[in-house]
mmCIF file of the N, C-alpha and C atoms, coordinates in Angstrom:
data_MODEL
# 
_entry.id   MODEL 
# 
loop_
_atom_site.group_PDB 
_atom_site.id 
_atom_site.type_symbol 
_atom_site.label_atom_id 
_atom_site.label_alt_id 
_atom_site.label_comp_id 
_atom_site.label_asym_id 
_atom_site.label_entity_id 
_atom_site.label_seq_id 
_atom_site.pdbx_PDB_ins_code 
_atom_site.Cartn_x 
_atom_site.Cartn_y 
_atom_site.Cartn_z 
_atom_site.occupancy 
_atom_site.B_iso_or_equiv 
_atom_site.pdbx_formal_charge 
_atom_site.auth_seq_id 
_atom_site.auth_comp_id 
_atom_site.auth_asym_id 
_atom_site.auth_atom_id 
_atom_site.pdbx_PDB_model_num 
ATOM 1   N N  . MET A 1 1  ? -145.816 14.677 140.206 1.00 0.00 ? 1  MET A N  1 
ATOM 2   C CA . MET A 1 1  ? -146.607 13.459 140.304 1.00 0.00 ? 1  MET A CA 1 
ATOM 3   C C  . MET A 1 1  ? -145.655 12.274 140.303 1.00 0.00 ? 1  MET A C  1 
ATOM 4   N N  . THR A 1 2  ? -145.660 11.510 141.365 1.00 0.00 ? 2  THR A N  1 
ATOM 5   C CA . THR A 1 2  ? -144.782 10.351 141.429 1.00 0.00 ? 2  THR A CA 1 
ATOM 6   C C  . THR A 1 2  ? -145.557 9.046  141.479 1.00 0.00 ? 2  THR A C  1 
ATOM 7   N N  . SER A 1 3  ? -146.852 9.086  141.582 1.00 0.00 ? 3  SER A N  1 
ATOM 8   C CA . SER A 1 3  ? -147.616 7.847  141.669 1.00 0.00 ? 3  SER A CA 1 
ATOM 9   C C  . SER A 1 3  ? -148.568 7.718  140.478 1.00 0.00 ? 3  SER A C  1 
ATOM 10  N N  . TRP A 1 4  ? -148.016 7.733  139.292 1.00 0.00 ? 4  TRP A N  1 
ATOM 11  C CA . TRP A 1 4  ? -148.799 7.614  138.070 1.00 0.00 ? 4  TRP A CA 1 
ATOM 12  C C  . TRP A 1 4  ? -149.508 6.274  138.030 1.00 0.00 ? 4  TRP A C  1 
ATOM 13  N N  . LYS A 1 5  ? -150.768 6.305  137.675 1.00 0.00 ? 5  LYS A N  1 
ATOM 14  C CA . LYS A 1 5  ? -151.550 5.081  137.510 1.00 0.00 ? 5  LYS A CA 1 
ATOM 15  C C  . LYS A 1 5  ? -152.426 5.259  136.273 1.00 0.00 ? 5  LYS A C  1 
ATOM 16  N N  . PRO A 1 6  ? -152.210 4.425  135.256 1.00 0.00 ? 6  PRO A N  1 
ATOM 17  C CA . PRO A 1 6  ? -152.965 4.585  134.022 1.00 0.00 ? 6  PRO A CA 1 
ATOM 18  C C  . PRO A 1 6  ? -154.425 4.175  134.174 1.00 0.00 ? 6  PRO A C  1 
ATOM 19  N N  . ASP A 1 7  ? -155.269 4.795  133.368 1.00 0.00 ? 7  ASP A N  1 
ATOM 20  C CA . ASP A 1 7  ? -156.682 4.419  133.304 1.00 0.00 ? 7  ASP A CA 1 
ATOM 21  C C  . ASP A 1 7  ? -156.809 3.302  132.275 1.00 0.00 ? 7  ASP A C  1 
ATOM 22  N N  . LEU A 1 8  ? -157.131 2.117  132.746 1.00 0.00 ? 8  LEU A N  1 
ATOM 23  C CA . LEU A 1 8  ? -157.263 0.967  131.857 1.00 0.00 ? 8  LEU A CA 1 
ATOM 24  C C  . LEU A 1 8  ? -158.709 0.510  131.748 1.00 0.00 ? 8  LEU A C  1 
ATOM 25  N N  . SER A 1 9  ? -159.637 1.394  132.043 1.00 0.00 ? 9  SER A N  1 
ATOM 26  C CA . SER A 1 9  ? -161.053 1.015  132.065 1.00 0.00 ? 9  SER A CA 1 
ATOM 27  C C  . SER A 1 9  ? -161.594 0.647  130.692 1.00 0.00 ? 9  SER A C  1 
ATOM 28  N N  . HIS A 1 10 ? -160.929 1.088  129.644 1.00 0.00 ? 10 HIS A N  1 
ATOM 29  C CA . HIS A 1 10 ? -161.397 0.788  128.284 1.00 0.00 ? 10 HIS A CA 1 
ATOM 30  C C  . HIS A 1 10 ? -160.392 -0.082 127.537 1.00 0.00 ? 10 HIS A C  1 
ATOM 31  N N  . ALA A 1 11 ? -159.666 -0.913 128.258 1.00 0.00 ? 11 ALA A N  1 
ATOM 32  C CA . ALA A 1 11 ? -158.613 -1.731 127.658 1.00 0.00 ? 11 ALA A CA 1 
ATOM 33  C C  . ALA A 1 11 ? -159.189 -2.758 126.682 1.00 0.00 ? 11 ALA A C  1 
ATOM 34  N N  . ASN A 1 12 ? -158.655 -2.732 125.458 1.00 0.00 ? 12 ASN A N  1 
ATOM 35  C CA . ASN A 1 12 ? -159.072 -3.685 124.428 1.00 0.00 ? 12 ASN A CA 1 
ATOM 36  C C  . ASN A 1 12 ? -157.913 -4.547 123.943 1.00 0.00 ? 12 ASN A C  1 
ATOM 37  N N  . GLU A 1 13 ? -156.689 -4.112 124.178 1.00 0.00 ? 13 GLU A N  1 
ATOM 38  C CA . GLU A 1 13 ? -155.496 -4.832 123.739 1.00 0.00 ? 13 GLU A CA 1 
ATOM 39  C C  . GLU A 1 13 ? -154.872 -5.536 124.943 1.00 0.00 ? 13 GLU A C  1 
ATOM 40  N N  . ALA A 1 14 ? -153.753 -6.181 124.690 1.00 0.00 ? 14 ALA A N  1 
ATOM 41  C CA . ALA A 1 14 ? -152.994 -6.777 125.781 1.00 0.00 ? 14 ALA A CA 1 
ATOM 42  C C  . ALA A 1 14 ? -152.676 -5.684 126.795 1.00 0.00 ? 14 ALA A C  1 
ATOM 43  N N  . LEU A 1 15 ? -152.714 -6.018 128.073 1.00 0.00 ? 15 LEU A N  1 
ATOM 44  C CA . LEU A 1 15 ? -152.526 -5.013 129.122 1.00 0.00 ? 15 LEU A CA 1 
ATOM 45  C C  . LEU A 1 15 ? -151.216 -4.249 128.991 1.00 0.00 ? 15 LEU A C  1 
ATOM 46  N N  . TYR A 1 16 ? -150.141 -4.938 128.647 1.00 0.00 ? 16 TYR A N  1 
ATOM 47  C CA . TYR A 1 16 ? -148.865 -4.221 128.546 1.00 0.00 ? 16 TYR A CA 1 
ATOM 48  C C  . TYR A 1 16 ? -148.909 -3.164 127.447 1.00 0.00 ? 16 TYR A C  1 
ATOM 49  N N  . LEU A 1 17 ? -149.616 -3.447 126.359 1.00 0.00 ? 17 LEU A N  1 
ATOM 50  C CA . LEU A 1 17 ? -149.757 -2.453 125.290 1.00 0.00 ? 17 LEU A CA 1 
ATOM 51  C C  . LEU A 1 17 ? -150.649 -1.304 125.727 1.00 0.00 ? 17 LEU A C  1 
ATOM 52  N N  . GLU A 1 18 ? -151.688 -1.610 126.489 1.00 0.00 ? 18 GLU A N  1 
ATOM 53  C CA . GLU A 1 18 ? -152.582 -0.570 127.002 1.00 0.00 ? 18 GLU A CA 1 
ATOM 54  C C  . GLU A 1 18 ? -151.856 0.351  127.975 1.00 0.00 ? 18 GLU A C  1 
ATOM 55  N N  . ILE A 1 19 ? -150.999 -0.216 128.807 1.00 0.00 ? 19 ILE A N  1 
ATOM 56  C CA . ILE A 1 19 ? -150.233 0.586  129.760 1.00 0.00 ? 19 ILE A CA 1 
ATOM 57  C C  . ILE A 1 19 ? -149.269 1.509  129.012 1.00 0.00 ? 19 ILE A C  1 
ATOM 58  N N  . ALA A 1 20 ? -148.576 0.970  128.004 1.00 0.00 ? 20 ALA A N  1 
ATOM 59  C CA . ALA A 1 20 ? -147.662 1.794  127.205 1.00 0.00 ? 20 ALA A CA 1 
ATOM 60  C C  . ALA A 1 20 ? -148.429 2.895  126.474 1.00 0.00 ? 20 ALA A C  1 
ATOM 61  N N  . ALA A 1 21 ? -149.606 2.566  125.951 1.00 0.00 ? 21 ALA A N  1 
ATOM 62  C CA . ALA A 1 21 ? -150.421 3.568  125.256 1.00 0.00 ? 21 ALA A CA 1 
ATOM 63  C C  . ALA A 1 21 ? -150.904 4.646  126.228 1.00 0.00 ? 21 ALA A C  1 
ATOM 64  N N  . ALA A 1 22 ? -151.287 4.241  127.430 1.00 0.00 ? 22 ALA A N  1 
ATOM 65  C CA . ALA A 1 22 ? -151.728 5.212  128.438 1.00 0.00 ? 22 ALA A CA 1 
ATOM 66  C C  . ALA A 1 22 ? -150.580 6.133  128.835 1.00 0.00 ? 22 ALA A C  1 
ATOM 67  N N  . LEU A 1 23 ? -149.391 5.580  128.915 1.00 0.00 ? 23 LEU A N  1 
ATOM 68  C CA . LEU A 1 23 ? -148.211 6.381  129.221 1.00 0.00 ? 23 LEU A CA 1 
ATOM 69  C C  . LEU A 1 23 ? -147.986 7.421  128.119 1.00 0.00 ? 23 LEU A C  1 
ATOM 70  N N  . ALA A 1 24 ? -148.070 6.979  126.865 1.00 0.00 ? 24 ALA A N  1 
ATOM 71  C CA . ALA A 1 24 ? -147.897 7.902  125.737 1.00 0.00 ? 24 ALA A CA 1 
ATOM 72  C C  . ALA A 1 24 ? -148.947 9.012  125.775 1.00 0.00 ? 24 ALA A C  1 
ATOM 73  N N  . LEU A 1 25 ? -150.174 8.647  126.046 1.00 0.00 ? 25 LEU A N  1 
ATOM 74  C CA . LEU A 1 25 ? -151.260 9.622  126.094 1.00 0.00 ? 25 LEU A CA 1 
ATOM 75  C C  . LEU A 1 25 ? -151.052 10.634 127.218 1.00 0.00 ? 25 LEU A C  1 
ATOM 76  N N  . ASP A 1 26 ? -150.651 10.149 128.391 1.00 0.00 ? 26 ASP A N  1 
ATOM 77  C CA . ASP A 1 26 ? -150.437 11.059 129.512 1.00 0.00 ? 26 ASP A CA 1 
ATOM 78  C C  . ASP A 1 26 ? -149.240 11.977 129.287 1.00 0.00 ? 26 ASP A C  1 
ATOM 79  N N  . ILE A 1 27 ? -148.247 11.506 128.559 1.00 0.00 ? 27 ILE A N  1 
ATOM 80  C CA . ILE A 1 27 ? -147.123 12.372 128.194 1.00 0.00 ? 27 ILE A CA 1 
ATOM 81  C C  . ILE A 1 27 ? -147.616 13.447 127.223 1.00 0.00 ? 27 ILE A C  1 
ATOM 82  N N  . GLU A 1 28 ? -148.377 13.020 126.233 1.00 0.00 ? 28 GLU A N  1 
ATOM 83  C CA . GLU A 1 28 ? -148.908 13.950 125.228 1.00 0.00 ? 28 GLU A CA 1 
ATOM 84  C C  . GLU A 1 28 ? -149.801 15.010 125.859 1.00 0.00 ? 28 GLU A C  1 
ATOM 85  N N  . ARG A 1 29 ? -150.605 14.624 126.833 1.00 0.00 ? 29 ARG A N  1 
ATOM 86  C CA . ARG A 1 29 ? -151.534 15.546 127.503 1.00 0.00 ? 29 ARG A CA 1 
ATOM 87  C C  . ARG A 1 29 ? -150.853 16.426 128.538 1.00 0.00 ? 29 ARG A C  1 
ATOM 88  N N  . GLY A 1 30 ? -149.588 16.133 128.851 1.00 0.00 ? 30 GLY A N  1 
ATOM 89  C CA . GLY A 1 30 ? -148.879 16.924 129.844 1.00 0.00 ? 30 GLY A CA 1 
ATOM 90  C C  . GLY A 1 30 ? -149.092 16.469 131.271 1.00 0.00 ? 30 GLY A C  1 
ATOM 91  N N  . VAL A 1 31 ? -149.753 15.337 131.438 1.00 0.00 ? 31 VAL A N  1 
ATOM 92  C CA . VAL A 1 31 ? -149.957 14.780 132.784 1.00 0.00 ? 31 VAL A CA 1 
ATOM 93  C C  . VAL A 1 31 ? -148.614 14.349 133.363 1.00 0.00 ? 31 VAL A C  1 
ATOM 94  N N  . LEU A 1 32 ? -147.758 13.805 132.504 1.00 0.00 ? 32 LEU A N  1 
ATOM 95  C CA . LEU A 1 32 ? -146.413 13.404 132.908 1.00 0.00 ? 32 LEU A CA 1 
ATOM 96  C C  . LEU A 1 32 ? -145.406 14.324 132.227 1.00 0.00 ? 32 LEU A C  1 
ATOM 97  N N  . ALA A 1 33 ? -144.694 15.071 133.015 1.00 0.00 ? 33 ALA A N  1 
ATOM 98  C CA . ALA A 1 33 ? -143.675 15.981 132.488 1.00 0.00 ? 33 ALA A CA 1 
ATOM 99  C C  . ALA A 1 33 ? -142.361 15.227 132.285 1.00 0.00 ? 33 ALA A C  1 
ATOM 100 N N  . PRO A 1 34 ? -141.513 15.712 131.391 1.00 0.00 ? 34 PRO A N  1 
ATOM 101 C CA . PRO A 1 34 ? -140.190 15.089 131.226 1.00 0.00 ? 34 PRO A CA 1 
ATOM 102 C C  . PRO A 1 34 ? -139.472 15.006 132.573 1.00 0.00 ? 34 PRO A C  1 
ATOM 103 N N  . GLY A 1 35 ? -138.865 13.867 132.825 1.00 0.00 ? 35 GLY A N  1 
ATOM 104 C CA . GLY A 1 35 ? -138.129 13.671 134.066 1.00 0.00 ? 35 GLY A CA 1 
ATOM 105 C C  . GLY A 1 35 ? -138.958 13.148 135.222 1.00 0.00 ? 35 GLY A C  1 
ATOM 106 N N  . THR A 1 36 ? -140.263 13.012 135.020 1.00 0.00 ? 36 THR A N  1 
ATOM 107 C CA . THR A 1 36 ? -141.118 12.490 136.081 1.00 0.00 ? 36 THR A CA 1 
ATOM 108 C C  . THR A 1 36 ? -140.768 11.032 136.338 1.00 0.00 ? 36 THR A C  1 
ATOM 109 N N  . ARG A 1 37 ? -140.623 10.694 137.606 1.00 0.00 ? 37 ARG A N  1 
ATOM 110 C CA . ARG A 1 37 ? -140.321 9.313  137.972 1.00 0.00 ? 37 ARG A CA 1 
ATOM 111 C C  . ARG A 1 37 ? -141.598 8.486  137.905 1.00 0.00 ? 37 ARG A C  1 
ATOM 112 N N  . LEU A 1 38 ? -141.501 7.376  137.238 1.00 0.00 ? 38 LEU A N  1 
ATOM 113 C CA . LEU A 1 38 ? -142.625 6.449  137.165 1.00 0.00 ? 38 LEU A CA 1 
ATOM 114 C C  . LEU A 1 38 ? -142.578 5.510  138.368 1.00 0.00 ? 38 LEU A C  1 
ATOM 115 N N  . PRO A 1 39 ? -143.708 4.903  138.699 1.00 0.00 ? 39 PRO A N  1 
ATOM 116 C CA . PRO A 1 39 ? -143.700 3.926  139.786 1.00 0.00 ? 39 PRO A CA 1 
ATOM 117 C C  . PRO A 1 39 ? -142.780 2.755  139.436 1.00 0.00 ? 39 PRO A C  1 
ATOM 118 N N  . THR A 1 40 ? -142.259 2.101  140.446 1.00 0.00 ? 40 THR A N  1 
ATOM 119 C CA . THR A 1 40 ? -141.463 0.900  140.199 1.00 0.00 ? 40 THR A CA 1 
ATOM 120 C C  . THR A 1 40 ? -142.371 -0.161 139.597 1.00 0.00 ? 40 THR A C  1 
ATOM 121 N N  . HIS A 1 41 ? -141.756 -1.158 139.026 1.00 0.00 ? 41 HIS A N  1 
ATOM 122 C CA . HIS A 1 41 ? -142.527 -2.262 138.443 1.00 0.00 ? 41 HIS A CA 1 
ATOM 123 C C  . HIS A 1 41 ? -143.462 -2.857 139.489 1.00 0.00 ? 41 HIS A C  1 
ATOM 124 N N  . ARG A 1 42 ? -142.917 -3.111 140.648 1.00 0.00 ? 42 ARG A N  1 
ATOM 125 C CA . ARG A 1 42 ? -143.702 -3.740 141.722 1.00 0.00 ? 42 ARG A CA 1 
ATOM 126 C C  . ARG A 1 42 ? -144.841 -2.830 142.190 1.00 0.00 ? 42 ARG A C  1 
ATOM 127 N N  . GLU A 1 43 ? -144.572 -1.541 142.354 1.00 0.00 ? 43 GLU A N  1 
ATOM 128 C CA . GLU A 1 43 ? -145.613 -0.603 142.806 1.00 0.00 ? 43 GLU A CA 1 
ATOM 129 C C  . GLU A 1 43 ? -146.767 -0.532 141.804 1.00 0.00 ? 43 GLU A C  1 
ATOM 130 N N  . LEU A 1 44 ? -146.433 -0.413 140.528 1.00 0.00 ? 44 LEU A N  1 
ATOM 131 C CA . LEU A 1 44 ? -147.491 -0.304 139.526 1.00 0.00 ? 44 LEU A CA 1 
ATOM 132 C C  . LEU A 1 44 ? -148.239 -1.624 139.382 1.00 0.00 ? 44 LEU A C  1 
ATOM 133 N N  . ALA A 1 45 ? -147.528 -2.729 139.470 1.00 0.00 ? 45 ALA A N  1 
ATOM 134 C CA . ALA A 1 45 ? -148.193 -4.043 139.409 1.00 0.00 ? 45 ALA A CA 1 
ATOM 135 C C  . ALA A 1 45 ? -149.198 -4.182 140.541 1.00 0.00 ? 45 ALA A C  1 
ATOM 136 N N  . GLN A 1 46 ? -148.825 -3.777 141.738 1.00 0.00 ? 46 GLN A N  1 
ATOM 137 C CA . GLN A 1 46 ? -149.751 -3.850 142.877 1.00 0.00 ? 46 GLN A CA 1 
ATOM 138 C C  . GLN A 1 46 ? -150.929 -2.913 142.680 1.00 0.00 ? 46 GLN A C  1 
ATOM 139 N N  . ALA A 1 47 ? -150.677 -1.707 142.192 1.00 0.00 ? 47 ALA A N  1 
ATOM 140 C CA . ALA A 1 47 ? -151.749 -0.727 142.005 1.00 0.00 ? 47 ALA A CA 1 
ATOM 141 C C  . ALA A 1 47 ? -152.759 -1.184 140.957 1.00 0.00 ? 47 ALA A C  1 
ATOM 142 N N  . LEU A 1 48 ? -152.286 -1.919 139.950 1.00 0.00 ? 48 LEU A N  1 
ATOM 143 C CA . LEU A 1 48 ? -153.164 -2.360 138.872 1.00 0.00 ? 48 LEU A CA 1 
ATOM 144 C C  . LEU A 1 48 ? -153.636 -3.811 139.039 1.00 0.00 ? 48 LEU A C  1 
ATOM 145 N N  . ALA A 1 49 ? -153.140 -4.470 140.080 1.00 0.00 ? 49 ALA A N  1 
ATOM 146 C CA . ALA A 1 49 ? -153.477 -5.879 140.347 1.00 0.00 ? 49 ALA A CA 1 
ATOM 147 C C  . ALA A 1 49 ? -153.107 -6.774 139.157 1.00 0.00 ? 49 ALA A C  1 
ATOM 148 N N  . VAL A 1 50 ? -151.885 -6.581 138.662 1.00 0.00 ? 50 VAL A N  1 
ATOM 149 C CA . VAL A 1 50 ? -151.343 -7.421 137.593 1.00 0.00 ? 50 VAL A CA 1 
ATOM 150 C C  . VAL A 1 50 ? -149.980 -7.939 138.053 1.00 0.00 ? 50 VAL A C  1 
ATOM 151 N N  . ASN A 1 51 ? -149.410 -8.861 137.272 1.00 0.00 ? 51 ASN A N  1 
ATOM 152 C CA . ASN A 1 51 ? -148.100 -9.364 137.691 1.00 0.00 ? 51 ASN A CA 1 
ATOM 153 C C  . ASN A 1 51 ? -146.991 -8.429 137.225 1.00 0.00 ? 51 ASN A C  1 
ATOM 154 N N  . VAL A 1 52 ? -145.864 -8.538 137.857 1.00 0.00 ? 52 VAL A N  1 
ATOM 155 C CA . VAL A 1 52 ? -144.727 -7.657 137.587 1.00 0.00 ? 52 VAL A CA 1 
ATOM 156 C C  . VAL A 1 52 ? -144.257 -7.801 136.143 1.00 0.00 ? 52 VAL A C  1 
ATOM 157 N N  . GLY A 1 53 ? -144.368 -8.998 135.587 1.00 0.00 ? 53 GLY A N  1 
ATOM 158 C CA . GLY A 1 53 ? -143.960 -9.227 134.208 1.00 0.00 ? 53 GLY A CA 1 
ATOM 159 C C  . GLY A 1 53 ? -144.736 -8.364 133.221 1.00 0.00 ? 53 GLY A C  1 
ATOM 160 N N  . THR A 1 54 ? -146.002 -8.119 133.505 1.00 0.00 ? 54 THR A N  1 
ATOM 161 C CA . THR A 1 54 ? -146.818 -7.260 132.642 1.00 0.00 ? 54 THR A CA 1 
ATOM 162 C C  . THR A 1 54 ? -146.262 -5.845 132.627 1.00 0.00 ? 54 THR A C  1 
ATOM 163 N N  . ILE A 1 55 ? -145.869 -5.354 133.786 1.00 0.00 ? 55 ILE A N  1 
ATOM 164 C CA . ILE A 1 55 ? -145.323 -4.004 133.886 1.00 0.00 ? 55 ILE A CA 1 
ATOM 165 C C  . ILE A 1 55 ? -143.955 -3.941 133.210 1.00 0.00 ? 55 ILE A C  1 
ATOM 166 N N  . THR A 1 56 ? -143.165 -4.978 133.385 1.00 0.00 ? 56 THR A N  1 
ATOM 167 C CA . THR A 1 56 ? -141.861 -5.035 132.732 1.00 0.00 ? 56 THR A CA 1 
ATOM 168 C C  . THR A 1 56 ? -142.031 -4.955 131.218 1.00 0.00 ? 56 THR A C  1 
ATOM 169 N N  . ARG A 1 57 ? -142.979 -5.694 130.681 1.00 0.00 ? 57 ARG A N  1 
ATOM 170 C CA . ARG A 1 57 ? -143.245 -5.648 129.232 1.00 0.00 ? 57 ARG A CA 1 
ATOM 171 C C  . ARG A 1 57 ? -143.755 -4.270 128.817 1.00 0.00 ? 57 ARG A C  1 
ATOM 172 N N  . ALA A 1 58 ? -144.614 -3.675 129.641 1.00 0.00 ? 58 ALA A N  1 
ATOM 173 C CA . ALA A 1 58 ? -145.157 -2.345 129.321 1.00 0.00 ? 58 ALA A CA 1 
ATOM 174 C C  . ALA A 1 58 ? -144.046 -1.299 129.295 1.00 0.00 ? 58 ALA A C  1 
ATOM 175 N N  . TYR A 1 59 ? -143.188 -1.307 130.285 1.00 0.00 ? 59 TYR A N  1 
ATOM 176 C CA . TYR A 1 59 ? -142.089 -0.348 130.327 1.00 0.00 ? 59 TYR A CA 1 
ATOM 177 C C  . TYR A 1 59 ? -141.109 -0.593 129.181 1.00 0.00 ? 59 TYR A C  1 
ATOM 178 N N  . ALA A 1 60 ? -140.883 -1.863 128.820 1.00 0.00 ? 60 ALA A N  1 
ATOM 179 C CA . ALA A 1 60 ? -140.006 -2.171 127.693 1.00 0.00 ? 60 ALA A CA 1 
ATOM 180 C C  . ALA A 1 60 ? -140.621 -1.642 126.392 1.00 0.00 ? 60 ALA A C  1 
ATOM 181 N N  . GLU A 1 61 ? -141.916 -1.802 126.235 1.00 0.00 ? 61 GLU A N  1 
ATOM 182 C CA . GLU A 1 61 ? -142.613 -1.274 125.053 1.00 0.00 ? 61 GLU A CA 1 
ATOM 183 C C  . GLU A 1 61 ? -142.533 0.249  125.024 1.00 0.00 ? 61 GLU A C  1 
ATOM 184 N N  . ALA A 1 62 ? -142.709 0.884  126.177 1.00 0.00 ? 62 ALA A N  1 
ATOM 185 C CA . ALA A 1 62 ? -142.596 2.337  126.254 1.00 0.00 ? 62 ALA A CA 1 
ATOM 186 C C  . ALA A 1 62 ? -141.191 2.789  125.877 1.00 0.00 ? 62 ALA A C  1 
ATOM 187 N N  . ALA A 1 63 ? -140.192 2.045  126.307 1.00 0.00 ? 63 ALA A N  1 
ATOM 188 C CA . ALA A 1 63 ? -138.807 2.379  125.958 1.00 0.00 ? 63 ALA A CA 1 
ATOM 189 C C  . ALA A 1 63 ? -138.580 2.178  124.463 1.00 0.00 ? 63 ALA A C  1 
ATOM 190 N N  . ARG A 1 64 ? -139.142 1.118  123.892 1.00 0.00 ? 64 ARG A N  1 
ATOM 191 C CA . ARG A 1 64 ? -139.007 0.863  122.455 1.00 0.00 ? 64 ARG A CA 1 
ATOM 192 C C  . ARG A 1 64 ? -139.602 2.013  121.639 1.00 0.00 ? 64 ARG A C  1 
ATOM 193 N N  . ARG A 1 65 ? -140.701 2.597  122.159 1.00 0.00 ? 65 ARG A N  1 
ATOM 194 C CA . ARG A 1 65 ? -141.352 3.719  121.482 1.00 0.00 ? 65 ARG A CA 1 
ATOM 195 C C  . ARG A 1 65 ? -140.660 5.059  121.751 1.00 0.00 ? 65 ARG A C  1 
ATOM 196 N N  . GLY A 1 66 ? -139.632 5.044  122.609 1.00 0.00 ? 66 GLY A N  1 
ATOM 197 C CA . GLY A 1 66 ? -138.905 6.268  122.920 1.00 0.00 ? 66 GLY A CA 1 
ATOM 198 C C  . GLY A 1 66 ? -139.594 7.151  123.939 1.00 0.00 ? 66 GLY A C  1 
ATOM 199 N N  . LEU A 1 67 ? -140.518 6.575  124.699 1.00 0.00 ? 67 LEU A N  1 
ATOM 200 C CA . LEU A 1 67 ? -141.257 7.350  125.695 1.00 0.00 ? 67 LEU A CA 1 
ATOM 201 C C  . LEU A 1 67 ? -140.477 7.511  126.990 1.00 0.00 ? 67 LEU A C  1 
ATOM 202 N N  . ILE A 1 68 ? -139.704 6.491  127.328 1.00 0.00 ? 68 ILE A N  1 
ATOM 203 C CA . ILE A 1 68 ? -138.925 6.531  128.579 1.00 0.00 ? 68 ILE A CA 1 
ATOM 204 C C  . ILE A 1 68 ? -137.504 6.095  128.282 1.00 0.00 ? 68 ILE A C  1 
# 
């Protein structure tokens, strides 16, 4: 899977936190295997209709949590 897109339909927190949480959940569920390439910042921003800065913050949060 190279075109991961998180489900944000129930987002209650800041979007970047929701994206990081969705990433953690998909890793836990086995949807994303170790070594899976995530979409680029720009690709995911376009897919989610958010700005690139939101994705940058989400990926930084995921890295802080040790997910990526």
